[in-house]
C-alpha positions in Angstrom: 64.0 -4.2 78.1 60.5 -3.7 77.6 57.6 -1.3 79.2 54.4 -2.3 79.2 51.5 0.0 80.9 49.0 -1.1 83.2 46.2 -1.5 80.6 48.4 -3.4 78.5 49.1 -6.7 81.0 47.9 -8.8 84.0 50.2 -10.2 86.6 49.6 -13.1 89.2 52.1 -13.7 91.9 52.6 -16.7 93.6 55.1 -18.7 96.3 57.1 -21.2 94.6 56.0 -23.5 97.5 52.8 -26.1 96.5 52.0 -26.2 100.0 52.7 -23.1 101.7 51.9 -19.4 101.5 53.3 -15.9 103.0 50.5 -14.9 105.6 50.8 -11.5 107.0 48.7 -11.1 110.1 47.9 -7.6 112.5 48.1 -8.2 116.0 48.6 -5.7 118.7 49.4 -2.8 116.5 52.0 -5.0 114.6 52.8 -7.0 111.7 54.2 -10.3 111.4 55.3 -12.9 108.8 54.7 -16.7 108.5 54.4 -19.5 105.9 51.1 -21.2 106.7 50.0 -24.6 105.1 46.7 -23.2 102.6 46.0 -22.6 99.6 45.4 -18.7 100.1 46.1 -16.7 103.4 43.3 -16.7 105.9 43.9 -13.0 106.8 43.5 -11.9 103.2 47.0 -10.4 103.3 50.1 -12.0 101.5 51.0 -14.3 98.5 49.0 -17.5 97.8 50.9 -20.8 97.3 52.0 -22.3 93.9 48.7 -23.8 92.8 46.9 -23.7 89.4 44.0 -21.9 91.0 45.6 -19.5 92.1 46.5 -18.2 88.4 43.4 -17.5 87.3 43.2 -14.3 85.0 41.6 -11.8 85.9 40.6 -13.0 89.7 43.9 -13.8 90.7 46.0 -10.6 88.8 47.3 -7.6 90.9 45.0 -4.5 90.7 45.8 -0.9 90.0 48.9 -1.8 88.2 50.2 1.6 86.3 53.4 -0.2 84.6 55.2 -3.0 84.1 59.4 -2.9 83.2 60.8 -6.4 81.9 64.2 -6.7 81.6 65.4 -10.0 80.0 69.3 -10.7 79.7 72.2 -12.8 80.7 75.7 -12.6 82.5 78.4 -13.5 80.4 81.9 -14.7 80.9 84.8 -12.8 78.9 87.6 -15.4 77.9 90.5 -13.9 75.9 92.4 -16.0 73.1 96.2 -15.2 72.2 96.1 -13.5 68.9 92.3 -12.5 68.9 90.4 -9.7 69.5 87.2 -10.7 69.9 87.0 -12.5 73.1 84.6 -15.8 73.8 81.2 -14.7 75.5 80.7 -17.7 77.9 77.1 -17.6 79.3 77.0 -18.0 83.1 73.3 -17.6 83.9 70.2 -16.0 82.4 69.2 -12.5 84.4 65.5 -11.4 84.0 64.2 -8.3 85.8 60.7 -7.2 86.7 59.5 -4.0 88.4 56.1 -3.4 88.8 54.4 0.1 89.4 50.9 0.2 91.2 48.9 2.2 93.2 49.8 1.3 97.1 46.8 0.0 99.0 48.5 -1.8 102.0 51.8 -2.4 103.6 52.2 -6.3 102.4 54.8 -5.6 99.9 56.4 -2.9 102.6 56.5 -5.8 105.2 57.7 -8.7 102.9 60.9 -6.2 101.7 61.5 -4.6 105.3 60.6 -7.2 107.4 58.4 -7.6 110.9 59.5 -6.5 114.0 60.7 -10.4 114.6 63.2 -10.1 112.1 61.3 -12.3 109.8 61.8 -11.4 106.2 59.6 -12.3 103.0 61.8 -11.4 100.3 62.8 -15.0 99.3 59.2 -16.5 99.6 59.0 -20.1 101.3 61.4 -22.5 102.6 60.0 -25.8 104.0 57.3 -24.8 106.4 58.8 -21.5 107.2 60.1 -18.3 105.4 63.3 -18.4 103.2 66.1 -16.3 105.1 68.6 -15.9 102.3 71.6 -17.5 103.9 71.2 -20.9 102.9 71.5 -22.9 99.6 68.6 -22.0 97.3 66.0 -24.8 96.8 63.4 -25.1 94.4 60.7 -23.1 96.6 63.2 -20.1 96.4 61.2 -16.5 95.4 58.1 -16.1 94.0 56.9 -17.0 90.7 55.2 -14.2 88.6 52.7 -15.0 85.8 52.4 -12.2 83.2 49.4 -12.3 80.7 50.3 -10.1 77.6 46.8 -8.8 76.6 47.4 -8.2 72.9 49.0 -11.3 72.0 47.6 -13.5 74.1 50.8 -15.2 75.6 51.8 -15.9 79.1 55.7 -14.9 80.2 56.1 -17.0 83.5 59.1 -16.0 85.6 60.2 -18.3 88.0 62.1 -18.0 91.5 62.4 -14.2 91.8 63.5 -12.4 94.6 62.5 -9.1 95.4 65.5 -7.0 95.2 64.1 -3.4 95.4 61.0 -1.5 97.1 60.1 2.0 96.5 57.3 4.3 97.8 56.4 7.5 95.8 54.7 10.1 97.9 52.8 12.9 97.1 50.9 15.7 99.0 48.2 16.1 96.8 48.0 12.4 94.7 47.7 8.6 95.1 51.1 6.7 96.3 52.7 4.4 94.3 54.8 1.8 95.1 57.5 0.1 92.4 59.0 -3.3 93.4 61.6 -5.1 91.7 62.0 -8.9 91.6 64.8 -10.4 89.9 65.4 -14.2 89.1 68.2 -16.3 87.8 65.9 -18.9 86.0 65.2 -19.4 82.7 61.5 -17.7 81.8 58.7 -19.6 80.3 56.6 -18.4 77.3 53.5 -20.6 77.1 49.9 -19.9 75.3 47.9 -20.5 78.1 48.0 -21.5 81.7 45.7 -24.6 81.7 48.6 -26.8 81.2 51.4 -28.0 83.7 54.2 -25.7 83.1 53.1 -22.4 84.7 52.7 -24.3 88.0 54.9 -27.3 87.8 57.5 -26.9 90.4 61.6 -25.8 89.4 63.4 -28.6 88.4 66.6 -28.5 90.9 69.1 -28.5 87.9 67.3 -25.1 86.5 68.7 -23.1 89.5 
């Protein structure tokens, strides 16, 4: 587990789809989630699609981040052998958790996590030309991609196929509202020297899910 201050890192988030973004529109005093075939949401609210031009630092980085909590681990299965006290630790899958804390500016992440009044959820990103529902077999478009830039070391930590697993808002009568969002991924993360190669925005392989 590693904790970084907002001044130490920059974070960019995109979908895992090379063709569709997640768009949030306001109509008749309500919000509606949808997937659109465009580089960026036309309304300005939502998550951009997976494209190198949407992973520019600092232009596309989330603003007013106060803290980044990064957990890297794996899920193991214990296999006991007769006559041995120490079990075998067989790795089942990787487990990467990222919690972002930032000053709340709009309702984008609230609607993504809780859903709109039509029952559309944005927790699982895009699937095909629509939103993922979390009830079908995962595809390489599942979830979101987060690119974390560590300013001190100038390296990029890429978490692929993240799903939103928690959303918390801190209310204060005399202060700024803060929001914490947790993302979880079971895909091997990438560590890159820069975002100009083809790795940071290349699709996840089907065998990596």
